[in-house]
N, C-alpha and C positions, 0 to 999 in steps of 0.2 A: 300296687301293681308291679310286677317284675319287668324290669327294663331289659331288652335284649342286649344292650351293651354293658350290663352290670351295674355296679353300684354308681349312680349319677350325682350323689349328694354334693360332690365338690364342683360339679359343672353346672352352668346356667345356659339355658336356651338363649341364644342370641337373636334369633330371628325365625321367621316363619319358614325358612328353607330347611330348617334342622341344624343349622351351623350352631356350634358351642362356644361359649366363652370360658376360658379356663381360670380366669382371675388373675390378680396382680402377681400371685406367687410364681406363675409360669410365664411372666412376661418376657418377651425377647427369645424365648426357647422356641425350638421347632420340633414337630413331632410327625411321626408317620403312623398311618393306621395299617395294621396288620390283620387281615381277616384270615381266620382260622379255618380248618376243614369243617368244623362244626358250626360254621357261621358266626361265631362270636368275633368281636373286633377288639383289638388291644391297641392302646395308644403308647406309642414308643418313642422316647426322646431320641433326637438324631443329633449328631455332631456336625456343626457347621463352621468351617473355617474361613474367615475373611481372606479373601486372596491378598488383599494389601498388606496383611500382617505376615501371612505364611503361604506364598504363592505355590500352587500345586506343582508347577514346573519352574524350574529356575531358567535364567536366560539362555544358559548353556543347552537345557534340554529343549527349550523353545527353538533355539538355532537348528538342533539337531533334527527336530520334526520337520522345520522348514527345509532343511536340506533333503530329508527323505522324500517330501512332497515334490522336489524337482527331479527325482529319478524318473528315467523312462525305461520302457522294457528292454531288455538285454543290457541293463546297467552294469552287470558284472562280465559281459562279453561271452556268457554261457547261456544266453536266451531266457533268463530269469525275469519274471514279470516285475514291474515297479509295484509298490504298494498302492493300493486303490485309496481314493479319497476317503471312502467308508471305513476301511481298515485303520487309517490314519486317525480319523475322528475317533473311532472306538478305542485305540490304543491311548489316546490322550485322556478319555474319560475313564478307562480302566486304571491308568496312572493315577489320576485324582482320587479314585475310589480307594486304590491300594494304599496310598499315602495317608488317607483318613483312616483306614483300618489300624495301620501302625501307630498313628498318633492316639487313636482310641485306646489302644493297648499300652500306652505310655512308653513305647519302644522309639528310640530316636531313629529318624527316617535318614536314609542316604539315597541320593539319586542313582538311579540305574544307568548302566551303559545301555543306550537304545541303539537298534540296528534293524535291518531287514534280512530276510533269508532268501533262498532261491525260489520259495513259493509265493513271495510277495506279502509274507506275513511280517508283523513287527514283533520284535524280540526285545525283552526287558531283561537285564542281567545284573545280578549282585554277587559279590564275592566276600566272603568273611573268613579269613584263614584257609583252611582245607575245604571249607563249604561253599558251595555256589548254589544260586537259585536262579533258574530261567523261566520266564513267563512268556508264553507264546500267545499273541493275539492272532488268532487264525481267521476269525470272521466276527461279525457283530455279536454274536450269541455263542462263540466258542473260544474259550481260553483254557490253555493246557500249562502245565508246569513240569519242570525236571528239576529234582534236587540231586545234588552230588556231594559226596564226602570223600571221594577217591576215585580211582580209574576203572575199578572193576564193575562193568555194567550190570553184572548178575547180583553182586552183594554191596555195592556201595553207590547204588543210584536207584531213584524211585521217580516214576512219572505218574501223571494223572491229570483230571481235569479239575479247574477251579469252578465249582458249581455254586459255592456261596462265599460271601465275605469271610465268614469264619475259617473257611478253608486256608485263605491267604494268612489270616491272623496266626494260624498254628505254624504254617511254613516260616513266616517272618520271625516268629518267637524262636523256631528251631535255627533259623540262619544266625540270629543275633544272640544265641544262648551263651557263647563265650564272652561276648561284650557285657551281657547282664551279669554273669558270674564275677567278671572282673570289677564292676561298679560297687 
């Protein structure tokens, strides 16, 4: 009989609910199920970083988020809204995911400068020599970027939406390219 999830010879059915046991070889590892358009399902290992070993936000970043949470509307004297609780929560989550992406690619992480803009969005910024990368957490499901390697808006800047984690991985590798070449 052909199983809809592919070759199941390494898996053992654990119970009547259809949960599977992966065996001792996979003990302690975490996985995600990825459902494809053709309804096949892949089991993909995921990286879990113990927070006590590698905190996703340093004390400085945590303090920055705490300060941003205290902002009130018109915080800049120009009528700008304060970041909402939802935007702040999304930004913390985004920062954790971005950190995990960089670590998964084996690229040393550096903490960003964190701030808010005149629209109440959270801004994450990194600089590496002439290159800069800015990530805008605009809404719970809207994250954009601006990468810059000079001041000419037409030929030395690029912007777009971060739709996948791999998008950030590519941007992070671009930002850190000089550091990688020097290593």
